[in-house]
C-alpha positions in Angstrom: 0.1 0.0 0.1 1.1 3.6 -0.5 1.9 5.6 2.6 -1.1 7.4 4.1 -0.7 10.8 5.7 -3.1 12.0 8.5 -3.4 15.4 10.2 -4.9 16.1 13.7 -5.7 19.2 15.6 -5.2 19.1 19.3 -6.3 21.4 22.1 -4.5 20.7 25.5 -6.4 21.1 28.7 -3.5 22.5 30.7 0.0 23.9 30.4 1.5 20.4 30.8 -0.7 17.9 29.1 -0.3 14.4 27.6 -2.5 13.5 24.7 -2.8 9.9 23.3 -2.7 10.6 19.5 -3.2 6.9 18.6 -6.6 7.1 20.4 -7.5 10.4 18.8 -6.5 8.9 15.3 -8.8 5.9 15.9 -11.6 8.1 16.9 -11.3 10.4 13.9 -10.1 8.0 11.2 -10.9 4.5 12.3 -8.4 1.7 12.0 -6.5 3.1 9.1 -3.1 3.0 10.9 -3.5 -0.7 11.8 -2.9 -1.7 8.1 0.7 -0.4 8.3 3.7 -1.6 10.0 5.3 1.8 10.9 4.0 5.4 11.7 6.0 8.5 11.7 4.7 11.1 14.2 5.4 14.7 13.7 4.9 17.8 15.9 5.2 21.3 14.5 5.9 23.1 17.8 8.9 23.9 19.9 7.4 23.1 23.3 5.5 20.0 22.3 6.6 16.7 20.9 7.1 12.9 21.3 9.4 10.6 23.2 11.1 7.9 21.5 9.2 4.5 21.5 12.1 2.6 23.3 11.8 5.0 26.3 7.9 4.9 26.3 8.2 1.0 26.3 10.6 1.1 29.2 7.8 3.2 31.0 5.3 0.7 30.0 3.3 3.2 28.0 1.7 4.2 31.4 0.9 7.8 32.3 1.6 7.2 36.0 5.2 6.6 34.9 5.5 8.9 32.1 4.3 12.1 33.9 6.8 11.8 36.8 9.6 11.5 34.3 8.7 14.8 32.7 7.9 16.6 35.9 11.2 15.6 37.3 13.1 17.2 34.5 10.8 20.3 34.7 12.3 20.8 38.3 15.7 21.3 36.6 14.3 24.0 34.6 11.5 25.6 36.8 9.3 28.6 35.6 10.4 32.0 36.5 14.0 31.3 37.1 15.5 34.4 35.5 15.7 33.2 32.0 16.8 35.7 29.4 14.3 34.4 26.9 11.6 35.6 29.3 12.8 39.1 29.8 10.8 40.7 27.2 12.6 44.0 27.4 15.6 42.3 25.9 13.7 40.9 22.9 14.4 43.3 20.3 12.8 41.2 17.4 9.4 41.5 19.0 7.0 44.7 18.8 5.6 46.2 21.8 2.3 44.5 21.2 4.0 41.0 20.8 5.8 41.5 24.0 2.5 42.0 25.9 1.3 38.5 24.7 4.5 36.6 24.2 4.5 33.5 26.5 7.3 33.4 29.1 8.2 29.9 28.3 12.0 29.3 28.3 11.6 26.5 30.8 9.3 24.6 28.4 11.9 25.0 25.6 14.7 23.8 27.8 12.6 20.9 29.3 11.8 19.9 25.6 15.6 19.8 24.7 16.8 18.3 28.1 14.3 15.5 28.4 14.9 14.2 24.9 11.6 15.2 23.4 11.6 15.1 19.6 9.8 16.7 16.9 9.5 13.6 15.0 9.6 9.9 16.0 9.2 6.7 14.0 7.1 4.0 15.9 6.5 0.4 15.0 2.6 0.1 15.0 1.1 -1.7 17.9 -2.6 -1.4 17.7 -4.4 -0.1 21.0 -1.0 1.1 22.4 -0.8 4.7 23.2 1.4 7.2 21.4 1.8 10.2 23.6 1.9 13.9 22.5 3.7 15.7 25.2 2.6 19.2 25.6 4.8 21.6 27.9 3.2 24.9 27.1 -0.4 24.3 26.1 -2.1 27.1 28.2 -0.8 30.7 28.7 -2.7 33.2 30.8 -6.0 31.3 30.3 -5.5 31.0 26.5 -5.6 27.3 25.2 -3.4 26.8 22.3 -4.3 24.8 19.2 -1.5 22.2 18.2 -1.1 20.3 15.0 0.4 16.9 14.5 0.9 14.7 11.5 1.1 10.8 11.1 2.7 9.2 8.1 1.8 5.6 8.0 4.1 3.3 6.0 5.5 -0.2 5.8 9.2 0.3 5.2 11.7 3.1 4.4 14.4 3.1 1.9 17.6 5.3 1.9 17.5 7.3 -1.2 20.7 9.3 -0.8 23.3 10.2 1.7 25.5 13.2 1.6 28.2 14.6 4.0 28.1 18.3 4.7 30.2 20.7 6.4 28.6 23.3 8.8 30.6 26.4 9.8 30.4 26.9 13.6 31.6 29.5 16.1 35.0 29.6 17.5 33.5 29.9 21.0 33.7 26.4 22.6 30.0 26.6 23.9 27.5 27.7 21.3 24.7 26.9 19.0 24.2 27.0 15.4 20.9 27.6 13.5 21.1 25.1 10.6 18.0 26.7 9.0 20.0 30.0 8.7 20.9 30.8 5.2 24.6 31.3 6.2 24.9 27.6 6.9 23.3 26.7 3.5 22.2 23.3 4.9 18.5 23.5 4.1 19.4 24.8 0.7 21.5 21.8 0.2 18.7 19.6 1.2 16.3 21.4 -1.2 18.9 20.7 -4.0 19.1 17.0 -3.0 15.4 16.7 -3.2 15.5 18.1 -6.7 18.0 15.6 -7.7 16.6 12.7 -5.7 12.7 13.3 -5.5 11.0 11.9 -2.4 7.2 12.1 -2.2 6.7 11.0 1.5 9.5 10.3 3.8 12.0 12.1 6.1 15.3 13.7 6.0 17.7 12.7 8.7 20.5 15.0 9.9 23.0 13.3 12.1 26.4 14.0 13.5 29.7 12.4 12.5 30.0 9.2 14.6 33.4 10.5 15.7 32.2 13.8 17.1 31.3 13.5 20.6 31.4 17.3 21.5 27.9 18.3 19.9 24.3 17.4 19.8 21.2 18.3 17.7 17.8 19.3 18.4 14.7 20.9 16.6 13.5 24.0 18.5 13.0 27.8 18.2 16.3 29.6 17.5 15.6 32.7 19.5 18.9 34.6 20.5 18.2 35.0 24.3 17.2 31.4 24.5 19.9 29.8 22.4 22.8 32.2 22.9 22.2 32.8 26.8 19.8 30.4 28.4 21.0 27.2 26.7 24.7 28.3 27.0 24.2 28.7 30.8 22.6 25.1 30.9 25.6 23.7 29.1 28.0 25.3 31.5 25.9 24.3 34.7 22.9 22.1 34.2 21.7 23.0 37.7 21.9 26.8 37.3 18.4 27.5 37.1 17.3 25.0 39.8 19.8 27.0 42.0 18.4 30.3 40.8 14.9 29.1 41.8 16.3 27.9 45.1 17.5 31.3 46.0 14.1 32.7 45.4 12.5 29.9 47.5 14.9 30.4 50.4 14.4 34.1 50.3 17.8 34.6 52.0 19.4 37.9 51.0 22.6 36.8 52.3 22.7 33.7 50.0 25.7 33.4 47.8 26.1 31.5 44.6 28.0 28.8 46.5 25.2 28.3 49.0 22.6 28.1 46.3 24.7 25.7 44.4 24.8 23.5 47.3 21.1 23.7 47.6 20.7 22.6 44.0 23.1 19.6 44.5 21.1 18.6 47.5 17.8 19.1 45.6 18.9 17.3 42.5 19.4 14.1 44.4 15.6 13.9 44.9 15.0 14.9 41.2 17.3 12.1 40.0 15.6 9.6 42.4 12.3 10.6 40.8 13.7 10.2 37.4 15.2 6.6 38.3 12.0 5.5 39.9 10.0 6.5 36.9 12.3 4.7 34.5 12.7 1.7 36.7 16.4 1.8 36.6 18.9 0.2 39.1 20.6 1.7 42.0 23.9 1.6 40.0 22.3 3.7 37.3 21.4 6.2 39.9 25.0 6.4 41.1 26.2 6.9 37.6 23.7 9.8 37.0 24.5 11.4 40.4 28.2 11.3 39.5 27.4 13.0 36.1 25.1 15.6 37.8 27.7 16.6 40.5 30.4 17.0 37.8 28.0 19.2 35.7 28.8 17.6 32.2 25.6 18.7 30.6 26.3 16.6 27.4 25.9 13.4 29.5 23.5 14.6 32.3 20.8 15.8 29.6 19.2 13.6 27.1 20.9 15.4 24.1 20.5 13.8 20.7 22.9 13.0 17.9 20.4 13.1 15.2 17.0 14.8 14.2 14.5 14.2 11.4 12.2 16.5 9.4 9.2 15.1 7.6 9.1 15.3 3.7 5.7 15.4 2.3 3.5 16.6 -0.7 0.4 17.3 1.3 -1.6 18.3 -1.8 -0.9 15.0 -3.5 0.3 16.5 -6.7 3.6 18.6 -6.2 6.9 17.1 -5.3 7.7 16.2 -1.8 9.3 19.0 0.4 10.7 19.3 3.9 8.0 20.4 6.2 8.5 22.3 9.6 6.6 24.4 11.9 6.7 28.3 11.8 9.3 28.5 14.6 11.1 25.1 14.2 14.7 25.0 13.1 17.2 22.2 13.4 20.0 23.4 15.8 23.4 22.1 16.3 24.8 22.5 20.0 28.4 22.4 20.7 30.4 22.4 24.0 34.0 22.3 22.7 35.6 23.9 19.7 35.6 22.3 16.4 38.9 21.7 14.6 39.0 24.0 11.5 35.8 25.8 12.5 33.4 23.2 10.9 31.4 20.3 12.1 30.4 17.3 9.8 26.8 16.2 9.4 25.4 13.4 7.3 22.2 14.3 5.5 20.1 11.2 4.6 16.9 11.2 2.4 14.6 8.4 3.2 11.5 7.5 1.4 8.4 5.7 2.8 6.9 2.9 1.0 
C-alpha cells in the first residue's frame, strides 16, 4: 500500500498535558493505521513533541510513570528562574504588542531539549498501544493553544541518498548554530538534494559524524536569548536554574552563589531519584547519574540527541515532496567544545516511505 498521511488538531487542557494521539486517530479516522507496520509522528511546535518508542516502552506506556519523568526534568528548569528568553525588554525582535502577549516559556523549551523530546519519531505500529503527544506549554494566561500533528503511515523506508556536509560553527567552545539559517546553507543543500533525488513522502535525517562527541542536535526555536544565553548557561551548569529558583524559594538575601549551588546539589538528588523511579532503573544507574550531575557535564546529564529528522511530504498529493517544519522550528546544532577547523560534519540522509 502507498503511505497514508493524516493530520490532527489538538487542544491541550493544561500547560502540561499528555494526549494519546493513537486513540484520537482511531476516533477520527478509524483503524487506518492498523494496516501499516510503521508510523512517523510529527509535531510542528517547539514546546510539544514525542518521546522515542524505546523510552515509552521502558515506561510501560503508562501515564503514571510517564508524567513523573517529565515533571522531574521540569524541576531542573523551573518557571520564573531568571531566563533571558522571558525578559521581554531584551527581545528586540518583538514589537511592543507582541511583548505583551508573548509566553514566558523558556522553561518549556529547555525541558523539551533536556528531556529528549523529539519533533518527529518513528514507531512500530502496535494497535491499541498509546502514542503520547507531550505538551509543555499548552495554556498561557488562560488562553488554550491549538496544536497540529501529522502521522505518516508506511510499511518500510528506503535510503534514497546520503551526503556529507560541512557546517561552519563558532570559535566559541559553547555555542549553538541555527541550521536553518541561510549562512549555513544546509537547508538549501537539502532542497537541492530533493530536486536531484525526489522523495514524495519520507523524512530527511540530519546526524552528526559518529566520531564527534562534542556536539548534539535538536529541533527548536532559535531565539537569540534562549539559544545564546539560556542554553549556554545550561551547558556550563545544568543546575543553574534550579539553583536560581532555590535562591528565590529560600528568600535569603545573604545567600551567595556557592550556597545556592549546594542547595541545588542537594535537591537534584531527589530529582534524579524521581527520574530513576519513573524509568525503573537500578541503583547503579542512579549512582552514575549522580556522578554526572555533580560533575556538571551537561552533554551526559541531559538527554541530548545526535540526530534529528524532518518530514518530507507533498500534502496536496500533486507537487513534489518538500521538507515540512513548523513556523518556529529550526534544526539546531549545539556544541560544548571548539571544532577543529571551525566546521562540524553532518550526514544528510533522504529516506522514502513505501
